[in-house]
N, CA, C and O atoms as a printed pandas DataFrame, in Angstrom:
     atom_number atom_name residue_name chain_id  residue_number  x_coord  y_coord  z_coord
0              1         N          MET        A               1   -7.471  -36.919   -1.060
1              2        CA          MET        A               1   -6.375  -36.139   -0.561
2              3         C          MET        A               1   -5.342  -35.884   -1.640
3              4         O          MET        A               1   -4.800  -34.789   -1.787
4              5         N          LYS        A               2   -5.081  -37.014   -2.432
5              6        CA          LYS        A               2   -4.068  -36.790   -3.547
6              7         C          LYS        A               2   -4.604  -35.766   -4.493
7              8         O          LYS        A               2   -3.811  -34.970   -4.996
8              9         N          THR        A               3   -5.838  -35.715   -4.772
9             10        CA          THR        A               3   -6.384  -34.803   -5.697
10            11         C          THR        A               3   -6.175  -33.339   -5.250
11            12         O          THR        A               3   -5.836  -32.465   -6.048
12            13         N          LEU        A               4   -6.395  -33.110   -3.918
13            14        CA          LEU        A               4   -6.235  -31.798   -3.364
14            15         C          LEU        A               4   -4.740  -31.426   -3.371
15            16         O          LEU        A               4   -4.440  -30.266   -3.652
16            17         N          ILE        A               5   -3.849  -32.264   -3.102
17            18        CA          ILE        A               5   -2.416  -31.906   -3.205
18            19         C          ILE        A               5   -1.997  -31.601   -4.544
19            20         O          ILE        A               5   -1.219  -30.672   -4.759
20            21         N          THR        A               6   -2.506  -32.392   -5.544
21            22        CA          THR        A               6   -2.226  -32.155   -6.965
22            23         C          THR        A               6   -2.774  -30.799   -7.411
23            24         O          THR        A               6   -2.093  -30.036   -8.095
24            25         N          LEU        A               7   -4.008  -30.513   -7.015
25            26        CA          LEU        A               7   -4.613  -29.220   -7.281
26            27         C          LEU        A               7   -3.831  -28.074   -6.754
27            28         O          LEU        A               7   -3.643  -27.077   -7.452
28            29         N          LEU        A               8   -3.363  -28.181   -5.536
29            30        CA          LEU        A               8   -2.568  -27.095   -4.932
30            31         C          LEU        A               8   -1.211  -26.977   -5.614
31            32         O          LEU        A               8   -0.723  -25.864   -5.809
32            33         N          ALA        A               9   -0.607  -28.064   -5.972
33            34        CA          ALA        A               9    0.652  -27.993   -6.741
34            35         C          ALA        A               9    0.518  -27.333   -8.094
35            36         O          ALA        A               9    1.355  -26.530   -8.505
36            37         N          ILE        A              10   -0.538  -27.684   -8.767
37            38        CA          ILE        A              10   -0.781  -27.040  -10.116
38            39         C          ILE        A              10   -1.027  -25.541   -9.899
39            40         O          ILE        A              10   -0.457  -24.739  -10.639
40            41         N          THR        A              11   -1.797  -25.144   -8.983
41            42        CA          THR        A              11   -2.150  -23.733   -8.738
42            43         C          THR        A              11   -0.874  -23.001   -8.405
43            44         O          THR        A              11   -0.684  -21.893   -8.907
44            45         N          SER        A              12    0.050  -23.564   -7.559
45            46        CA          SER        A              12    1.286  -22.874   -7.206
46            47         C          SER        A              12    2.153  -22.712   -8.435
47            48         O          SER        A              12    2.774  -21.661   -8.596
48            49         N          ILE        A              13    2.227  -23.716   -9.321
49            50        CA          ILE        A              13    3.080  -23.642  -10.511
50            51         C          ILE        A              13    2.479  -22.592  -11.454
51            52         O          ILE        A              13    3.243  -21.837  -12.055
52            53         N          LEU        A              14    1.216  -22.509  -11.610
53            54        CA          LEU        A              14    0.615  -21.467  -12.552
54            55         C          LEU        A              14    0.813  -20.106  -11.949
55            56         O          LEU        A              14    1.102  -19.169  -12.693
56            57         N          SER        A              15    0.681  -19.933  -10.676
57            58        CA          SER        A              15    0.913  -18.644  -10.028
58            59         C          SER        A              15    2.276  -18.137  -10.181
59            60         O          SER        A              15    2.487  -16.939  -10.366
60            61         N          ALA        A              16    3.290  -19.085  -10.103
61            62        CA          ALA        A              16    4.653  -18.676  -10.317
62            63         C          ALA        A              16    5.029  -18.196  -11.679
63            64         O          ALA        A              16    5.968  -17.420  -11.856
64            65         N          CYS        A              17    4.255  -18.687  -12.677
65            66        CA          CYS        A              17    4.491  -18.355  -14.077
66            67         C          CYS        A              17    3.906  -16.994  -14.461
67            68         O          CYS        A              17    4.302  -16.453  -15.493
68            69         N          MET        A              18    3.006  -16.426  -13.705
69            70        CA          MET        A              18    2.312  -15.193  -14.016
70            71         C          MET        A              18    3.229  -13.992  -13.741
71            72         O          MET        A              18    3.933  -13.985  -12.731
72            73         N          PRO        A              19    3.234  -12.974  -14.621
73            74        CA          PRO        A              19    4.068  -11.787  -14.336
74            75         C          PRO        A              19    3.564  -11.042  -13.117
75            76         O          PRO        A              19    2.363  -10.944  -12.864
76            77         N          SER        A              20    4.526  -10.523  -12.373
77            78        CA          SER        A              20    4.148   -9.815  -11.163
78            79         C          SER        A              20    3.613   -8.373  -11.536
79            80         O          SER        A              20    3.697   -7.927  -12.680
80            81         N          ALA        A              21    3.065   -7.694  -10.492
81            82        CA          ALA        A              21    2.554   -6.326  -10.718
82            83         C          ALA        A              21    3.687   -5.413  -11.044
83            84         O          ALA        A              21    3.511   -4.499  -11.849
84            85         N          ALA        A              22    4.867   -5.612  -10.452
85            86        CA          ALA        A              22    6.056   -4.843  -10.714
86            87         C          ALA        A              22    6.497   -4.938  -12.175
87            88         O          ALA        A              22    6.906   -3.957  -12.796
88            89         N          GLU        A              23    6.398   -6.129  -12.680
89            90        CA          GLU        A              23    6.803   -6.356  -14.079
90            91         C          GLU        A              23    5.783   -5.651  -15.040
91            92         O          GLU        A              23    6.154   -5.077  -16.063
92            93         N          HIS        A              24    4.543   -5.728  -14.667
93            94        CA          HIS        A              24    3.507   -5.050  -15.506
94            95         C          HIS        A              24    3.755   -3.520  -15.410
95            96         O          HIS        A              24    3.644   -2.838  -16.428
96            97         N          SER        A              25    4.063   -3.000  -14.307
97            98        CA          SER        A              25    4.303   -1.588  -14.085
98            99         C          SER        A              25    5.491   -1.114  -14.920
99           100         O          SER        A              25    5.417   -0.035  -15.509
100          101         N          LYS        A              26    6.570   -1.868  -14.994
101          102        CA          LYS        A              26    7.747   -1.478  -15.792
102          103         C          LYS        A              26    7.413   -1.373  -17.316
103          104         O          LYS        A              26    8.020   -0.603  -18.060
104          105         N          ALA        A              27    6.431   -2.176  -17.721
105          106        CA          ALA        A              27    6.084   -2.150  -19.124
106          107         C          ALA        A              27    5.303   -0.986  -19.596
107          108         O          ALA        A              27    5.211   -0.720  -20.795
108          109         N          LEU        A              28    4.691   -0.230  -18.582
109          110        CA          LEU        A              28    3.843    0.881  -18.852
110          111         C          LEU        A              28    4.746    2.073  -19.395
111          112         O          LEU        A              28    5.785    2.366  -18.803
112          113         N          GLN        A              29    4.346    2.729  -20.491
113          114        CA          GLN        A              29    5.101    3.793  -21.108
114          115         C          GLN        A              29    5.189    4.967  -20.069
115          116         O          GLN        A              29    6.242    5.586  -19.913
116          117         N          SER        A              30    4.053    5.250  -19.367
117          118        CA          SER        A              30    4.056    6.452  -18.563
118          119         C          SER        A              30    5.010    6.437  -17.443
119          120         O          SER        A              30    5.466    7.479  -16.973
120          121         N          SER        A              31    5.340    5.177  -16.978
121          122        CA          SER        A              31    6.275    5.084  -15.818
122          123         C          SER        A              31    7.724    5.357  -16.201
123          124         O          SER        A              31    8.560    5.617  -15.335
124          125         N          THR        A              32    8.018    5.298  -17.483
125          126        CA          THR        A              32    9.391    5.538  -17.911
126          127         C          THR        A              32    9.600    6.967  -18.356
127          128         O          THR        A              32   10.752    7.389  -18.450
128          129         N          GLU        A              33    8.607    7.709  -18.625
129          130        CA          GLU        A              33    8.717    9.119  -19.021
130          131         C          GLU        A              33    8.831   10.049  -17.755
131          132         O          GLU        A              33    8.335    9.762  -16.665
132          133         N          ARG        A              34    9.496   11.126  -18.007
133          134        CA          ARG        A              34    9.568   12.144  -16.892
134          135         C          ARG        A              34    8.252   12.822  -16.751
135          136         O          ARG        A              34    7.696   13.356  -17.711
136          137         N          GLU        A              35    7.747   12.798  -15.529
137          138        CA          GLU        A              35    6.358   13.412  -15.285
138          139         C          GLU        A              35    6.485   14.921  -15.249
139          140         O          GLU        A              35    7.366   15.473  -14.589
140          141         N          THR        A              36    5.596   15.575  -15.966
141          142        CA          THR        A              36    5.556   17.022  -15.981
142          143         C          THR        A              36    4.649   17.464  -14.795
143          144         O          THR        A              36    3.474   17.107  -14.713
144          145         N          THR        A              37    5.231   18.222  -13.929
145          146        CA          THR        A              37    4.434   18.694  -12.671
146          147         C          THR        A              37    4.689   20.195  -12.522
147          148         O          THR        A              37    5.576   20.764  -13.157
148          149         N          VAL        A              38    3.886   20.805  -11.669
149          150        CA          VAL        A              38    4.021   22.210  -11.345
150          151         C          VAL        A              38    5.386   22.449  -10.742
151          152         O          VAL        A              38    6.045   23.439  -11.060
152          153         N          GLY        A              39    5.811   21.556   -9.878
153          154        CA          GLY        A              39    7.095   21.720   -9.250
154          155         C          GLY        A              39    8.224   21.715  -10.209
155          156         O          GLY        A              39    9.177   22.474  -10.030
156          157         N          LEU        A              40    8.170   20.856  -11.276
157          158        CA          LEU        A              40    9.227   20.814  -12.342
158          159         C          LEU        A              40    9.223   22.157  -13.107
159          160         O          LEU        A              40   10.292   22.704  -13.374
160          161         N          VAL        A              41    8.117   22.661  -13.438
161          162        CA          VAL        A              41    7.926   23.985  -14.159
162          163         C          VAL        A              41    8.546   25.112  -13.251
163          164         O          VAL        A              41    9.350   25.924  -13.710
164          165         N          GLN        A              42    8.145   25.121  -11.979
165          166        CA          GLN        A              42    8.666   26.178  -11.075
166          167         C          GLN        A              42   10.128   26.114  -10.940
167          168         O          GLN        A              42   10.795   27.149  -10.957
168          169         N          LYS        A              43   10.661   24.948  -10.807
169          170        CA          LYS        A              43   12.081   24.774  -10.578
170          171         C          LYS        A              43   12.950   24.949  -11.750
171          172         O          LYS        A              43   14.035   25.516  -11.620
172          173         N          GLU        A              44   12.540   24.494  -12.908
173          174        CA          GLU        A              44   13.355   24.382  -14.112
174          175         C          GLU        A              44   13.154   25.511  -15.185
175          176         O          GLU        A              44   14.102   25.858  -15.890
176          177         N          ILE        A              45   11.953   26.060  -15.297
177          178        CA          ILE        A              45   11.740   26.982  -16.332
178          179         C          ILE        A              45   11.968   28.440  -15.764
179          180         O          ILE        A              45   11.417   28.824  -14.733
180          181         N          THR        A              46   12.773   29.179  -16.475
181          182        CA          THR        A              46   13.131   30.581  -16.035
182          183         C          THR        A              46   13.076   31.499  -17.227
183          184         O          THR        A              46   13.225   31.048  -18.363
184          185         N          LYS        A              47   12.869   32.751  -16.999
185          186        CA          LYS        A              47   12.920   33.750  -18.027
186          187         C          LYS        A              47   14.262   33.834  -18.678
187          188         O          LYS        A              47   15.262   33.895  -17.962
188          189         N          GLY        A              48   14.364   33.841  -19.990
189          190        CA          GLY        A              48   15.592   33.907  -20.705
190          191         C          GLY        A              48   16.104   32.588  -21.190
191          192         O          GLY        A              48   17.067   32.539  -21.955
192          193         N          MET        A              49   15.455   31.464  -20.742
193          194        CA          MET        A              49   15.865   30.161  -21.266
194          195         C          MET        A              49   15.652   30.084  -22.704
195          196         O          MET        A              49   14.745   30.737  -23.222
196          197         N          SER        A              50   16.492   29.264  -23.449
197          198        CA          SER        A              50   16.306   29.100  -24.857
198          199         C          SER        A              50   15.189   28.053  -25.088
199          200         O          SER        A              50   14.783   27.328  -24.180
200          201         N          GLN        A              51   14.721   28.016  -26.341
201          202        CA          GLN        A              51   13.672   27.001  -26.673
202          203         C          GLN        A              51   14.240   25.598  -26.566
203          204         O          GLN        A              51   13.515   24.675  -26.194
204          205         N          ALA        A              52   15.529   25.405  -26.886
205          206        CA          ALA        A              52   16.114   24.099  -26.797
206          207         C          ALA        A              52   16.198   23.657  -25.337
207          208         O          ALA        A              52   16.010   22.471  -25.069
208          209         N          GLU        A              53   16.461   24.512  -24.414
209          210        CA          GLU        A              53   16.517   24.257  -23.009
210          211         C          GLU        A              53   15.124   23.874  -22.444
211          212         O          GLU        A              53   14.979   22.966  -21.626
212          213         N          VAL        A              54   14.153   24.596  -22.915
213          214        CA          VAL        A              54   12.749   24.298  -22.494
214          215         C          VAL        A              54   12.391   22.936  -23.035
215          216         O          VAL        A              54   11.808   22.130  -22.309
216          217         N          ALA        A              55   12.709   22.651  -24.252
217          218        CA          ALA        A              55   12.304   21.351  -24.854
218          219         C          ALA        A              55   13.018   20.194  -24.140
219          220         O          ALA        A              55   12.450   19.114  -23.978
220          221         N          SER        A              56   14.295   20.433  -23.706
221          222        CA          SER        A              56   14.916   19.327  -23.057
222          223         C          SER        A              56   14.368   19.031  -21.585
223          224         O          SER        A              56   14.516   17.937  -21.039
224          225         N          VAL        A              57   13.725   20.114  -21.003
225          226        CA          VAL        A              57   13.143   19.860  -19.673
226          227         C          VAL        A              57   11.756   19.348  -19.810
227          228         O          VAL        A              57   11.395   18.403  -19.108
228          229         N          LEU        A              58   10.906   19.936  -20.715
229          230        CA          LEU        A              58    9.504   19.595  -20.789
230          231         C          LEU        A              58    9.106   18.715  -21.976
231          232         O          LEU        A              58    7.975   18.232  -22.034
232          233         N          GLY        A              59   10.032   18.501  -22.928
233          234        CA          GLY        A              59    9.729   17.784  -24.115
234          235         C          GLY        A              59    9.055   18.648  -25.115
235          236         O          GLY        A              59    9.063   19.872  -24.986
236          237         N          SER        A              60    8.442   18.020  -26.159
237          238        CA          SER        A              60    7.739   18.773  -27.218
238          239         C          SER        A              60    6.360   19.288  -26.702
239          240         O          SER        A              60    5.648   18.563  -26.005
240          241         N          PRO        A              61    6.006   20.517  -27.045
241          242        CA          PRO        A              61    4.750   21.064  -26.689
242          243         C          PRO        A              61    3.582   20.412  -27.450
243          244         O          PRO        A              61    3.775   19.839  -28.522
244          245         N          ASN        A              62    2.420   20.504  -26.905
245          246        CA          ASN        A              62    1.242   19.981  -27.630
246          247         C          ASN        A              62    0.836   20.950  -28.684
247          248         O          ASN        A              62    0.413   20.523  -29.758
248          249         N          ILE        A              63    0.939   22.265  -28.443
249          250        CA          ILE        A              63    0.539   23.247  -29.423
250          251         C          ILE        A              63    1.577   24.382  -29.535
251          252         O          ILE        A              63    2.110   24.862  -28.535
252          253         N          VAL        A              64    1.831   24.774  -30.734
253          254        CA          VAL        A              64    2.787   25.894  -31.018
254          255         C          VAL        A              64    1.981   26.911  -31.814
255          256         O          VAL        A              64    1.354   26.545  -32.807
256          257         N          SER        A              65    1.980   28.165  -31.412
257          258        CA          SER        A              65    1.248   29.248  -32.207
258          259         C          SER        A              65    1.928   30.569  -31.844
259          260         O          SER        A              65    2.897   30.644  -31.089
260          261         N          LYS        A              66    1.324   31.622  -32.459
261          262        CA          LYS        A              66    1.778   32.933  -32.116
262          263         C          LYS        A              66    0.610   33.723  -31.465
263          264         O          LYS        A              66   -0.556   33.521  -31.805
264          265         N          ASP        A              67    0.947   34.596  -30.551
265          266        CA          ASP        A              67   -0.064   35.345  -29.848
266          267         C          ASP        A              67   -0.346   36.627  -30.632
267          268         O          ASP        A              67    0.243   36.811  -31.697
268          269         N          LYS        A              68   -1.203   37.509  -30.166
269          270        CA          LYS        A              68   -1.582   38.730  -30.852
270          271         C          LYS        A              68   -0.379   39.702  -31.052
271          272         O          LYS        A              68   -0.357   40.532  -31.960
272          273         N          ASN        A              69    0.595   39.545  -30.160
273          274        CA          ASN        A              69    1.814   40.447  -30.305
274          275         C          ASN        A              69    2.919   39.813  -31.077
275          276         O          ASN        A              69    4.034   40.331  -31.137
276          277         N          GLY        A              70    2.605   38.655  -31.689
277          278        CA          GLY        A              70    3.652   37.998  -32.495
278          279         C          GLY        A              70    4.613   37.137  -31.801
279          280         O          GLY        A              70    5.581   36.687  -32.416
280          281         N          LEU        A              71    4.400   36.858  -30.478
281          282        CA          LEU        A              71    5.339   36.067  -29.718
282          283         C          LEU        A              71    5.008   34.593  -29.947
283          284         O          LEU        A              71    3.838   34.212  -29.910
284          285         N          GLU        A              72    6.026   33.759  -30.183
285          286        CA          GLU        A              72    5.744   32.320  -30.366
286          287         C          GLU        A              72    5.374   31.803  -29.016
287          288         O          GLU        A              72    5.998   32.129  -28.006
288          289         N          THR        A              73    4.335   30.980  -29.009
289          290        CA          THR        A              73    3.744   30.486  -27.816
290          291         C          THR        A              73    3.700   28.971  -27.812
291          292         O          THR        A              73    3.179   28.390  -28.764
292          293         N          TRP        A              74    4.214   28.301  -26.797
293          294        CA          TRP        A              74    4.157   26.859  -26.626
294          295         C          TRP        A              74    3.188   26.554  -25.552
295          296         O          TRP        A              74    3.184   27.182  -24.493
296          297         N          ILE        A              75    2.363   25.588  -25.823
297          298        CA          ILE        A              75    1.358   25.176  -24.818
298          299         C          ILE        A              75    1.518   23.658  -24.539
299          300         O          ILE        A              75    1.468   22.842  -25.459
300          301         N          TYR        A              76    1.703   23.321  -23.311
301          302        CA          TYR        A              76    1.777   21.960  -22.855
302          303         C          TYR        A              76    0.477   21.673  -22.052
303          304         O          TYR        A              76    0.219   22.268  -21.006
304          305         N          ASP        A              77   -0.280   20.777  -22.573
305          306        CA          ASP        A              77   -1.559   20.418  -21.953
306          307         C          ASP        A              77   -1.493   18.924  -21.521
307          308         O          ASP        A              77   -1.549   18.042  -22.377
308          309         N          LYS        A              78   -1.381   18.651  -20.262
309          310        CA          LYS        A              78   -1.251   17.351  -19.763
310          311         C          LYS        A              78   -2.495   16.858  -18.960
311          312         O          LYS        A              78   -3.024   17.598  -18.130
312          313         N          ILE        A              79   -2.933   15.667  -19.202
313          314        CA          ILE        A              79   -4.081   15.157  -18.465
314          315         C          ILE        A              79   -3.644   13.751  -18.035
315          316         O          ILE        A              79   -3.129   12.978  -18.843
316          317         N          ALA        A              80   -3.856   13.430  -16.757
317          318        CA          ALA        A              80   -3.580   12.107  -16.252
318          319         C          ALA        A              80   -4.718   11.614  -15.427
319          320         O          ALA        A              80   -5.395   12.366  -14.725
320          321         N          THR        A              81   -4.919   10.265  -15.534
321          322        CA          THR        A              81   -5.943    9.607  -14.715
322          323         C          THR        A              81   -5.192    8.631  -13.801
323          324         O          THR        A              81   -4.438    7.790  -14.291
324          325         N          GLU        A              82   -5.387    8.732  -12.483
325          326        CA          GLU        A              82   -4.817    7.793  -11.531
326          327         C          GLU        A              82   -5.892    6.834  -11.042
327          328         O          GLU        A              82   -6.929    7.279  -10.551
328          329         N          VAL        A              83   -5.678    5.579  -11.161
329          330        CA          VAL        A              83   -6.604    4.579  -10.730
330          331         C          VAL        A              83   -6.011    3.713   -9.697
331          332         O          VAL        A              83   -4.920    3.173   -9.881
332          333         N          SER        A              84   -6.710    3.560   -8.593
333          334        CA          SER        A              84   -6.206    2.652   -7.517
334          335         C          SER        A              84   -7.271    1.562   -7.311
335          336         O          SER        A              84   -8.471    1.835   -7.296
336          337         N          TYR        A              85   -6.808    0.362   -7.159
337          338        CA          TYR        A              85   -7.744   -0.742   -6.985
338          339         C          TYR        A              85   -7.216   -1.614   -5.892
339          340         O          TYR        A              85   -6.033   -1.955   -5.892
340          341         N          SER        A              86   -8.071   -1.994   -4.940
341          342        CA          SER        A              86   -7.703   -2.930   -3.853
342          343         C          SER        A              86   -8.636   -4.074   -3.875
343          344         O          SER        A              86   -9.852   -3.899   -3.955
344          345         N          ALA        A              87   -8.074   -5.277   -3.804
345          346        CA          ALA        A              87   -8.975   -6.490   -3.918
346          347         C          ALA        A              87   -8.403   -7.543   -2.946
347          348         O          ALA        A              87   -7.217   -7.585   -2.618
348          349         N          SER        A              88   -9.329   -8.361   -2.531
349          350        CA          SER        A              88   -8.882   -9.531   -1.681
350          351         C          SER        A              88   -9.591  -10.717   -2.089
351          352         O          SER        A              88  -10.703  -10.623   -2.609
352          353         N          LYS        A              89   -8.996  -11.888   -1.879
353          354        CA          LYS        A              89   -9.630  -13.161   -2.146
354          355         C          LYS        A              89   -9.506  -13.968   -0.863
355          356         O          LYS        A              89   -8.711  -13.656    0.024
356          357         N          GLU        A              90  -10.294  -14.983   -0.797
357          358        CA          GLU        A              90  -10.309  -15.821    0.414
358          359         C          GLU        A              90   -9.411  -17.000    0.319
359          360         O          GLU        A              90   -9.872  -18.105    0.604
360          361         N          GLY        A              91   -8.116  -16.870   -0.071
361          362        CA          GLY        A              91   -7.048  -17.883   -0.034
362          363         C          GLY        A              91   -7.522  -19.313   -0.442
363          364         O          GLY        A              91   -8.097  -19.526   -1.510
364          365         N          LEU        A              92   -7.263  -20.201    0.406
365          366        CA          LEU        A              92   -7.545  -21.681    0.172
366          367         C          LEU        A              92   -9.023  -21.922   -0.030
367          368         O          LEU        A              92   -9.427  -22.801   -0.790
368          369         N          ALA        A              93   -9.849  -21.105    0.683
369          370        CA          ALA        A              93  -11.304  -21.344    0.548
370          371         C          ALA        A              93  -11.727  -21.060   -0.903
371          372         O          ALA        A              93  -12.657  -21.712   -1.377
372          373         N          SER        A              94  -11.120  -20.161   -1.607
373          374        CA          SER        A              94  -11.527  -19.857   -2.981
374          375         C          SER        A              94  -11.207  -21.008   -3.876
375          376         O          SER        A              94  -11.883  -21.162   -4.893
376          377         N          ILE        A              95  -10.224  -21.840   -3.585
377          378        CA          ILE        A              95   -9.894  -22.979   -4.400
378          379         C          ILE        A              95  -10.915  -24.070   -4.143
379          380         O          ILE        A              95  -11.315  -24.757   -5.083
380          381         N          LEU        A              96  -11.354  -24.257   -2.900
381          382        CA          LEU        A              96  -12.269  -25.332   -2.571
382          383         C          LEU        A              96  -13.686  -25.072   -2.878
383          384         O          LEU        A              96  -14.380  -25.959   -3.375
384          385         N          ILE        A              97  -14.178  -23.839   -2.594
385          386        CA          ILE        A              97  -15.585  -23.552   -2.850
386          387         C          ILE        A              97  -15.849  -22.513   -3.922
387          388         O          ILE        A              97  -16.992  -22.096   -4.108
388          389         N          GLY        A              98  -14.862  -22.108   -4.597
389          390        CA          GLY        A              98  -15.024  -21.152   -5.724
390          391         C          GLY        A              98  -14.600  -19.746   -5.273
391          392         O          GLY        A              98  -14.590  -19.407   -4.089
392          393         N          PRO        A              99  -14.257  -18.962   -6.281
393          394        CA          PRO        A              99  -13.653  -17.651   -5.955
394          395         C          PRO        A              99  -14.697  -16.669   -5.301
395          396         O          PRO        A              99  -15.822  -16.518   -5.778
396          397         N          ARG        A             100  -14.281  -16.055   -4.252
397          398        CA          ARG        A             100  -15.082  -14.995   -3.618
398          399         C          ARG        A             100  -14.163  -13.834   -3.375
399          400         O          ARG        A             100  -13.220  -13.939   -2.591
400          401         N          ALA        A             101  -14.422  -12.730   -4.033
401          402        CA          ALA        A             101  -13.477  -11.522   -3.954
402          403         C          ALA        A             101  -14.341  -10.347   -3.586
403          404         O          ALA        A             101  -15.537  -10.307   -3.875
404          405         N          SER        A             102  -13.683   -9.351   -2.915
405          406        CA          SER        A             102  -14.215   -8.057   -2.753
406          407         C          SER        A             102  -13.130   -7.022   -3.028
407          408         O          SER        A             102  -11.934   -7.313   -3.024
408          409         N          GLY        A             103  -13.595   -5.824   -3.260
409          410        CA          GLY        A             103  -12.626   -4.770   -3.625
410          411         C          GLY        A             103  -13.224   -3.414   -3.725
411          412         O          GLY        A             103  -14.429   -3.228   -3.551
412          413         N          ALA        A             104  -12.353   -2.434   -4.017
413          414        CA          ALA        A             104  -12.786   -1.093   -4.087
414          415         C          ALA        A             104  -11.857   -0.394   -5.069
415          416         O          ALA        A             104  -10.681   -0.736   -5.187
416          417         N          ILE        A             105  -12.443    0.653   -5.813
417          418        CA          ILE        A             105  -11.637    1.306   -6.842
418          419         C          ILE        A             105  -11.822    2.816   -6.547
419          420         O          ILE        A             105  -12.849    3.283   -6.055
420          421         N          SER        A             106  -10.754    3.518   -6.887
421          422        CA          SER        A             106  -10.748    4.991   -6.746
422          423         C          SER        A             106  -10.072    5.604   -7.970
423          424         O          SER        A             106   -9.024    5.144   -8.425
424          425         N          GLN        A             107  -10.707    6.656   -8.488
425          426        CA          GLN        A             107  -10.112    7.272   -9.734
426          427         C          GLN        A             107  -10.055    8.824   -9.570
427          428         O          GLN        A             107  -11.022    9.477   -9.178
428          429         N          THR        A             108   -8.874    9.350   -9.892
429          430        CA          THR        A             108   -8.571   10.822   -9.819
430          431         C          THR        A             108   -8.074   11.305  -11.161
431          432         O          THR        A             108   -7.271   10.646  -11.822
432          433         N          GLN        A             109   -8.567   12.472  -11.556
433          434        CA          GLN        A             109   -8.052   13.149  -12.795
434          435         C          GLN        A             109   -7.165   14.385  -12.415
435          436         O          GLN        A             109   -7.496   15.153  -11.511
436          437         N          LYS        A             110   -6.116   14.522  -13.092
437          438        CA          LYS        A             110   -5.158   15.634  -12.903
438          439         C          LYS        A             110   -4.948   16.325  -14.232
439          440         O          LYS        A             110   -4.816   15.652  -15.254
440          441         N          THR        A             111   -4.914   17.662  -14.252
441          442        CA          THR        A             111   -4.621   18.392  -15.396
442          443         C          THR        A             111   -3.490   19.363  -15.125
443          444         O          THR        A             111   -3.325   19.828  -13.998
444          445         N          LEU        A             112   -2.713   19.672  -16.143
445          446        CA          LEU        A             112   -1.676   20.709  -15.955
446          447         C          LEU        A             112   -1.565   21.419  -17.374
447          448         O          LEU        A             112   -1.341   20.749  -18.383
448          449         N          THR        A             113   -1.720   22.716  -17.414
449          450        CA          THR        A             113   -1.565   23.483  -18.614
450          451         C          THR        A             113   -0.408   24.480  -18.398
451          452         O          THR        A             113   -0.434   25.263  -17.448
452          453         N          VAL        A             114    0.598   24.449  -19.277
453          454        CA          VAL        A             114    1.724   25.312  -19.144
454          455         C          VAL        A             114    1.799   26.152  -20.390
455          456         O          VAL        A             114    1.814   25.581  -21.481
456          457         N          ILE        A             115    1.849   27.479  -20.313
457          458        CA          ILE        A             115    1.908   28.316  -21.533
458          459         C          ILE        A             115    3.251   29.135  -21.382
459          460         O          ILE        A             115    3.493   29.798  -20.374
460          461         N          ILE        A             116    4.073   29.041  -22.419
461          462        CA          ILE        A             116    5.353   29.647  -22.442
462          463         C          ILE        A             116    5.464   30.555  -23.692
463          464         O          ILE        A             116    5.269   30.095  -24.817
464          465         N          LYS        A             117    5.775   31.832  -23.478
465          466        CA          LYS        A             117    5.920   32.766  -24.602
466          467         C          LYS        A             117    7.364   33.073  -24.835
467          468         O          LYS        A             117    8.101   33.312  -23.879
468          469         N          PHE        A             118    7.810   33.078  -26.102
469          470        CA          PHE        A             118    9.172   33.310  -26.425
470          471         C          PHE        A             118    9.297   34.637  -27.240
471          472         O          PHE        A             118    8.448   34.991  -28.058
472          473         N          LYS        A             119   10.399   35.320  -26.954
473          474        CA          LYS        A             119   10.777   36.483  -27.708
474          475         C          LYS        A             119   12.211   36.298  -28.153
475          476         O          LYS        A             119   13.085   36.144  -27.299
476          477         N          ASP        A             120   12.492   36.303  -29.405
477          478        CA          ASP        A             120   13.890   36.073  -29.937
478          479         C          ASP        A             120   14.366   34.671  -29.387
479          480         O          ASP        A             120   15.489   34.572  -28.892
480          481         N          ASN        A             121   13.577   33.664  -29.466
481          482        CA          ASN        A             121   13.933   32.333  -29.124
482          483         C          ASN        A             121   14.265   32.152  -27.602
483          484         O          ASN        A             121   14.927   31.181  -27.235
484          485         N          ALA        A             122   13.808   33.078  -26.732
485          486        CA          ALA        A             122   14.054   33.001  -25.311
486          487         C          ALA        A             122   12.800   33.176  -24.537
487          488         O          ALA        A             122   11.923   33.925  -24.967
488          489         N          VAL        A             123   12.663   32.528  -23.418
489          490        CA          VAL        A             123   11.427   32.650  -22.621
490          491         C          VAL        A             123   11.250   34.116  -22.208
491          492         O          VAL        A             123   12.116   34.715  -21.572
492          493         N          GLU        A             124   10.081   34.673  -22.601
493          494        CA          GLU        A             124    9.756   36.032  -22.238
494          495         C          GLU        A             124    8.799   35.978  -20.990
495          496         O          GLU        A             124    8.888   36.812  -20.090
496          497         N          GLU        A             125    7.952   35.034  -20.983
497          498        CA          GLU        A             125    7.052   34.872  -19.820
498          499         C          GLU        A             125    6.433   33.462  -19.904
499          500         O          GLU        A             125    6.381   32.857  -20.974
500          501         N          PHE        A             126    5.947   32.938  -18.703
501          502        CA          PHE        A             126    5.271   31.703  -18.709
502          503         C          PHE        A             126    4.253   31.643  -17.566
503          504         O          PHE        A             126    4.410   32.337  -16.562
504          505         N          SER        A             127    3.256   30.851  -17.707
505          506        CA          SER        A             127    2.248   30.625  -16.732
506          507         C          SER        A             127    1.763   29.230  -16.743
507          508         O          SER        A             127    1.940   28.512  -17.728
508          509         N          TYR        A             128    1.138   28.811  -15.647
509          510        CA          TYR        A             128    0.609   27.452  -15.600
510          511         C          TYR        A             128   -0.633   27.411  -14.779
511          512         O          TYR        A             128   -0.949   28.320  -14.011
512          513         N          HIS        A             129   -1.355   26.282  -14.974
513          514        CA          HIS        A             129   -2.578   26.040  -14.166
514          515         C          HIS        A             129   -2.686   24.510  -13.962
515          516         O          HIS        A             129   -2.572   23.714  -14.894
516          517         N          SER        A             130   -2.913   24.157  -12.676
517          518        CA          SER        A             130   -3.056   22.730  -12.328
518          519         C          SER        A             130   -4.371   22.495  -11.638
519          520         O          SER        A             130   -4.849   23.353  -10.896
520          521         N          SER        A             131   -4.967   21.335  -11.873
521          522        CA          SER        A             131   -6.142   20.988  -11.133
522          523         C          SER        A             131   -6.169   19.467  -10.880
523          524         O          SER        A             131   -5.560   18.680  -11.604
524          525         N          LYS        A             132   -6.876   19.110   -9.858
525          526        CA          LYS        A             132   -6.993   17.686   -9.493
526          527         C          LYS        A             132   -8.495   17.507   -8.968
527          528         O          LYS        A             132   -8.979   18.231   -8.098
528          529         N          PHE        A             133   -9.134   16.527   -9.555
529          530        CA          PHE        A             133  -10.584   16.260   -9.185
530          531         C          PHE        A             133  -10.897   14.748   -9.322
531          532         O          PHE        A             133  -12.025   14.326   -9.067
């Protein structure tokens, strides 16, 4: 009985020392950056905006080029993978008879491409395409 109590105490102490899921989430870079979405583009980007204003909303583009008419073109190409995982363990039984776990995983890919054309350093036109699969 003393051995079981000692084992449970050690397990509790070790569990308390482990970082929580919230702490791990805070450490991820993507959670601290502003997410680029279709809604953000629709709400914030307007014809006539300056390049500086666009950069402050969307950040730096992935590609900068000129189109066939000589208009400077900024392309934002974003790809995201969302992964969800759910797992369960059998509490005290896993300590006594060994770990038994079950779980499920789901993965989704999202893409967003934004194309902005500038004339005289102001937005002349813009378009976007979003997909999720």
